[in-house]
Every structure is written in structure tokens, then in C-alpha cells.
N, C-alpha and C positions, 0 to 999 in steps of 0.2 A: 577776485574773490580770495579772500585771506581761506590758511587751510580750515580754523577754526570756525570762521562765518559756514565755511562749506559744509563741512560734519556739520554745525548745526541745523543746515538745510537737509542734508538727509538724512537727521535722525526726528524731523518734524514731518519730512515726509513719510517715514516709517508709523508712525503715530498716528498722520492724518490718515491714512490708507488702513490700518488698523481700525480707525472710528469708526470708517466708512462700509468696515464691513467687506475689503477687498481682502479676498482668501492669499495666504501665502501658496507657493509652490504645492501641488501636491506631492505625498509621496505616491511610487509607482506601489499598483494592484497588482500583486500575482494570484490569477485564480487556478484554484486546484483543486481536481476534481477526482473521487472516490468509489472503489467498489465495496460490497461488504468483505471484512476479514478481522474480525475480531480478536485482538484487541486494538490491532493500528490501523483501521479504519473501520468506520462503526454510525449508524445513529445512534445518539445519546438520549438520554432520557428525557430531556427537554425538547427532543425533534432535531437538534441541530445536527450536521455533520462532524463529526470528529472523531478523536482517536490517538492512539501515540505517535502515529505520521504525523497525523494534522498538527497536532500536539508542537510538535518537534521544530515542524516548519514556522508555527507562531513564534514560538518560545527562543528557539535557536536561530535558526536561518533566517528569518522575516529581518528582525534585528538587525542582524551583521551586513544583510541586504538592503536593508533602507528602503524596505518593502513593506504591506500591509497584505497580510495571506488571507485570501475572502477563498473557502469550503464548499465544495457542493456537491450533492450524490446522496445515497450511493445510487451507483448509476448498473445496470450489467457492464462487464468488461466491452464487451464488442463496442457498444454505444462511448462507451468513453475512449477508448479510441479512435475514433470517429471525430468525438470531440478535439481531443487533441489535435489530428490531423487538418480541421476544419477550422482551428483557433479559437474557439469557444472557451476552452480551458487553453491554461500554458503547462500545466504541469500535470502529473499521475506520480504522486509521492514515494506509491511502494508497490514494487513491482519487480516482476523477474524478466531477465535477456533473456528473449527467445529469436533465433535469424528471422521468423517474421516481423519483428519489433526492430530488430539492428538495420532494416533497411528501409523503415517507414519514420523513424524516431532520434533523435539523439540520448545517449547514454552518458552520463558523466563519467571522472574516473573513478570517484569514489564511491564505491557501496555503501550502502546504509547498515548492511548486518549478513550476516548468510541464515541459510534455515534448512532444514532435514525434513527428511519425506518419509510417510509412514505407509500402510496398506490395514484397513480397519476390516475384521470381519466379526459378524456373531459368535457369543461364546461357544458354540456348539460347532462351531464351524472345523472341516477338518485340515484346511489351512493353518498351519502350527507355525511355519517358518516361510521368508521370501529373499534364499539367497541366488536367485537368479530365475532366469524369464518360464525356465520349465516347472519353478510348481504353482507358476498361475496357467499355465496351458490351459485353454477349452472352458477358461472360465470370462465371466464377465463383469467389468469393476466398473464401479460407478468413476466420475471424475465432473469437470467442468470444461468447457470450451476455453478458447484464448488462452491457457493455459501451459506453464512449461511440462513436459512427463518426459522422467528419468528414461536415458534413453534404453535401458535394457527392457522396460515394457511396452516399446514399438515392436512389436512383433505378430505375423500375421494370426498366430493360435492364440492371442489375446485379444478380447474384444472390448474396445472401455464403450462404454454409456455415456455419454457426455450429454449435459444442459445446460442451458444457458438464464440465471437468474440471479441476478439478490440474494435470496435464501437458499443456494444450493446446495450447503451443508443441512439444512433441514428436512430438503425434499431428497437428498441421498441417501439422507438415515431413514425416510419412509420408506425409499424402495430395498435398504439394506431388511431393514424389518419384514419386509414382506414377501423378500424372496425372490423379490425381480433382479436383482446381482446379489452373484456372488461376495464381492468384497464391494471397498472403498479407496482410492486414492486419494492422500491427502499430503500435497509437498510440503504442508507448513505444519510439523506435530504442533509446535507450542501452539500457534494458533487455533487447531481443531482442540486441542484438549482445553485450551480456556473457554472456546463455547459450546462444546459440550458441557461442560462441567458448570454453563449457566443454565441452559438448555438442559439439564438434569438426565443426560442421555447417558454416561460413562458407564453406567450399571450394564447398561445393554448391549455393550460392545466389549472387542478386546484388540489391542493395537500391535501392530508387527513393526517395529524400527525398520527402514530399507537402510543398507549398508551401502552408500554410493559417497559419492563428491557432495559435498557444504554446494550449497547452489545459493549464490549471489542477489541481492537483491539491491535495487537502485531506485531513485528518482530518474522520472521518463519525462524529455523534453519535448517540445514540438521540432518538426524539420523548417525552421525559418532562422534569419537572421536575428528576432527576436529571441528565438530558443536556444542557437548558437549564443547570444550576450547572457541570456538567462543561466546557461549550461557554464559558463566561464564561472561567472559569480558565485553559483553553486558550487565549484571546487573550491574558490578562493575560499571563502567563506565556512567551509564546511572542514578547513585545514586550520582554521583556526577554534574552533570548537572540541572541547575536552575529550576525550578518548572514549569514556565508557556514560556521556550524557542522553546517547539513546537509549541504553541501557536500563538509565534512572527514570526515565519517563517513563519505560514499559513495566519497570516492576511498582510505578505507582499502579498500575490499571490491574497487576496483578496480587497486589494485597486487597485492593477494594474487595476483587472477589474472594481473596479468604476469608477478610472479616462478613462476607455474608452469611 
């Protein structure tokens, strides 16, 4: 068979397969699970799972990794970690690094961004500044389970009142307003302000930024051969993305809030 005839035969076979509806090789699907942390992970107006972190995976990482991105949730963080551990999902797109996660999951070389923490109090609170743990001694602080806690707040004389819920910020706001807790901790001030503005809660509270080292945010992968492979592909893709690409997506959400 000559080269020309062989080429024609291959071309005819491809056309024939398409005509019969034989699918081409499917792109890999990467399953992402989210918890609620607006604007990074949230339920969109149409009810779908989304947010800036999901968009970053869909718009930037997915194409470079030659993969389709499927996003589900939101789920409470403990359930989400269990889903990642059992392989029900492949990635949590936006989460902090804590020792309990380092032993169970895989973190990439490249963080997505850094965040800053804050303490939230009622306007009439006697807490005016937080320069060390002694400023919160004998206080009850509302927070969330399975999250990073600034080391100086881990103290016998500081009680952390923890909840597990996708609506943890609404619930903690109610606890603060009712006097059930003296203050709230939030490790992502930008996200907190965004959500409080949407809910109309900013007038009820006073923010005290915490002076501490920046905390890094990562995408998290399952500890398995597939997770190893996805992590390596993530790092390779991330190194090709412009430095401020994620910031631009976040800004898109912030502009939407400002215009409302």
C-alpha cells in the first residue's frame, strides 16, 4: 500500500467513525469540591457551585491541564476532606495548610495566594486591639472546625467555640450579636468583609486585623497515584499562568459587589 493510499484510508476511517458517532478520546475530568467561602467558593445565583477559585480552575488551570473541571458543593469542610480521602473528588481548590492535612493529603509547590486574619467584635466591645493572647484571655471566640488557627490563639485561657456548617459565618454572627461569644475569629479578612457586605452585617460589627505572618492558601490533592499526577500537572500549569491572573478573577467578583 502506497503512502498516499494509506493516508486516504486513515482519513476515510476517521470520517467513517465520526459519521457513526464513535466518540473521540474523552478529556480527563477533574472533580472539584468546595465549601462556602465567598467569593472564592460559593453557590451562584443559578444554584451551581462556583466562585473565584472554581473559575480559576475552569478558565486557567483546566485548559493548561487538558482537563474538564466539574465542581460540586458546598459541603462542610470535614465532609469535603473525607470525600477527597476516599477519591469521591480529586481536588479542594482553596484551603489552608495545617499539620492534620499535610499527613493525609498532597499540597503543591505553588500556593494560590496569601490571606490575613482578623478578630470581629460588637461595636461596644471592650476589646480594642489584639496584640497578643492576653488580650483575649477568658474570652469565648466563635470559629469553625477543621480550619487553620493562628498559633498565638491556641491557649488554655482562650476558649474557641467551634461550629461545623456551610453557613458558619451567619451562625457565628448570630452568636456574636446574642452575646453567646465575645468575639469571632476569621482567617480570611477579605472574604469575611465581602460576605458581610452582601449580608448587610458590616454595620453590626467592628474588625480588628491580626498582626501575624501571612497564611498561604493552596489547592489540595488526594494522596494517591492520581493525586500525585494531578499535583505535578497543577504545578506545571500554574508556572505558566500570569502572576496576577487569580487576582483578576477575584476583582471581577469584587466589582460585582460594588455595583450592587
